[in-house]
VOTI-845528 format. One record per residue (C-alpha): residue number from 0; residue in three letters; z negated, x negated, y. Coordinates in steps of 0.05 Angstrom, whole numbers, plus 5000, padded with zeros to 4 digits. Layout:
<sites>
   num   residu      w      u      v
   NUM      ALA      Z      X      Y
...
</sites>
This chain:
<sites>
   num   residu      w      u      v
     0      MET   5423   4851   4955
     1      THR   5370   4874   5009
     2      ARG   5306   4888   4993
     3      ALA   5314   4963   5002
     4      ASP   5361   4953   4940
     5      VAL   5296   4915   4907
     6      THR   5255   4973   4911
     7      ALA   5314   5025   4886
     8      HIS   5325   4986   4827
     9      VAL   5244   4990   4813
    10      LEU   5236   5060   4829
    11      ASP   5302   5075   4780
    12      ALA   5269   5029   4717
    13      LYS   5197   5064   4729
    14      ARG   5236   5136   4717
    15      ARG   5283   5112   4675
    16      LEU   5228   5072   4622
    17      GLY   5176   5128   4634
    18      LEU   5122   5083   4673
    19      THR   5070   5101   4717
    20      TRP   5046   5059   4777
    21      LYS   4970   5043   4746
    22      GLY   5007   5021   4688
    23      ILE   5060   4978   4720
    24      ALA   4993   4950   4760
    25      GLU   4953   4942   4693
    26      ALA   5013   4906   4669
    27      LEU   5010   4853   4733
    28      GLY   4950   4836   4745
    29      ASN   4878   4852   4765
    30      GLY   4902   4871   4832
    31      SER   4894   4937   4856
    32      PRO   4947   4993   4842
    33      VAL   4954   5008   4921
    34      PHE   4978   4938   4924
    35      TYR   5026   4931   4868
    36      THR   5050   4988   4890
    37      ALA   5057   4975   4959
    38      ALA   5097   4914   4937
    39      LEU   5136   4942   4894
    40      LEU   5157   4990   4945
    41      GLY   5172   4931   4998
    42      HIS   5119   4935   5035
    43      GLN   5080   4874   5011
    44      ALA   5098   4806   4964
    45      LEU   5073   4795   4893
    46      ASN   5052   4726   4875
    47      ALA   5105   4694   4840
    48      GLU   5076   4703   4763
    49      GLU   5062   4782   4795
    50      ALA   5136   4779   4808
    51      ARG   5161   4744   4736
    52      LYS   5127   4802   4704
    53      ALA   5147   4854   4748
    54      GLY   5212   4830   4739
    55      SER   5209   4845   4658
    56      LEU   5175   4894   4658
    57      LEU   5217   4934   4696
    58      GLU   5287   4897   4676
    59      LEU   5306   4870   4744
    60      SER   5347   4806   4756
    61      GLU   5325   4748   4770
    62      THR   5338   4748   4847
    63      ALA   5305   4824   4849
    64      ALA   5246   4791   4811
    65      LYS   5249   4730   4860
    66      MET   5249   4778   4922
    67      LEU   5191   4818   4905
    68      ALA   5152   4756   4922
    69      GLU   5180   4744   4991
    70      ALA   5146   4772   5052
    71      PRO   5179   4837   5070
    72      GLU   5219   4830   5127
    73      GLU   5190   4898   5162
    74      ARG   5130   4933   5132
    75      GLY   5140   5005   5142
    76      ALA   5209   5003   5169
    77      ASN   5230   5065   5131
    78      LEU   5174   5114   5153
    79      LYS   5190   5148   5222
    80      MET   5140   5163   5266
    81      PRO   5120   5217   5274
    82      PRO   5121   5221   5194
    83      SER   5157   5291   5173
    84      ASP   5129   5278   5096
    85      PRO   5073   5334   5084
    86      LEU   5026   5277   5051
    87      ILE   5040   5222   5101
    88      TYR   5034   5267   5166
    89      ARG   4963   5295   5145
    90      PHE   4952   5219   5146
    91      TYR   4977   5212   5218
    92      GLU   4945   5283   5239
    93      LEU   4870   5240   5214
    94      VAL   4887   5184   5261
    95      GLN   4906   5231   5308
    96      GLY   4832   5274   5297
    97      TYR   4799   5230   5284
    98      GLY   4817   5157   5318
    99      PRO   4778   5166   5379
   100      THR   4715   5178   5327
   101      TRP   4723   5124   5289
   102      LYS   4735   5074   5338
   103      ALA   4672   5100   5380
   104      LEU   4635   5092   5311
   105      ILE   4654   5019   5293
   106      ASN   4652   4999   5363
   107      GLU   4582   5036   5369
   108      GLU   4564   4993   5293
   109      PHE   4599   4928   5302
   110      GLY   4620   4926   5380
   111      ASP   4686   4912   5412
   112      GLY   4736   4899   5360
   113      ILE   4776   4924   5295
   114      MET   4778   4941   5229
   115      SER   4830   4885   5197
   116      ALA   4888   4908   5159
   117      ILE   4905   4852   5128
   118      ASP   4834   4827   5097
   119      PHE   4839   4893   5071
   120      ASN   4813   4931   5003
   121      MET   4836   5001   4988
   122      SER   4826   5044   4928
   123      LEU   4846   5118   4911
   124      GLU   4824   5164   4852
   125      ARG   4807   5232   4837
   126      GLU   4749   5264   4848
   127      PRO   4737   5331   4805
   128      ASP   4713   5392   4850
   129      PRO   4697   5462   4821
   130      LYS   4745   5485   4884
   131      GLY   4803   5448   4864
   132      ASP   4802   5359   4854
   133      ARG   4801   5321   4911
   134      VAL   4830   5252   4939
   135      LYS   4786   5197   4953
   136      ILE   4804   5141   4988
   137      ILE   4765   5084   4997
   138      MET   4781   5029   5052
   139      SER   4750   4968   5081
   140      GLY   4766   4923   5127
   141      LYS   4747   4864   5157
   142      PHE   4716   4874   5217
   143      LEU   4749   4830   5273
   144      PRO   4714   4818   5346
   145      PHE   4756   4805   5408
   146      LYS   4750   4750   5430
   147      ARG   4720   4725   5502
   148      PHE   4767   4667   5530
</sites>
């Protein structure tokens, strides 16, 4: 069994059982639905207890549940660049259009460094708007200055 097989089982169980990502996240623990979804799609690792709960909830084999707690072999491996999915491509466009701006503003505020995607939090919510609801994504990553040596 591969990690891609586990992801396929997760998606099948989610459909078959009529579950939502948010509902699954609530059943697993107090972590972020963004993180739990990423883990169940194969891009992060659950802890042993979360993996056990996910296995039970999603009716996975013991092996599949244990694999949910293993470090991913290659995060993002199934995403081709540039992405062809329209929603994912819009994030690529954001980086193309605003990446240099974000870098300039972060460097001006914090100095020469990067925003961590490892020591990182993200939330996603619906923002009601009379012209059409908006997607609100909040990202918070630890600033890591480049080290002089």
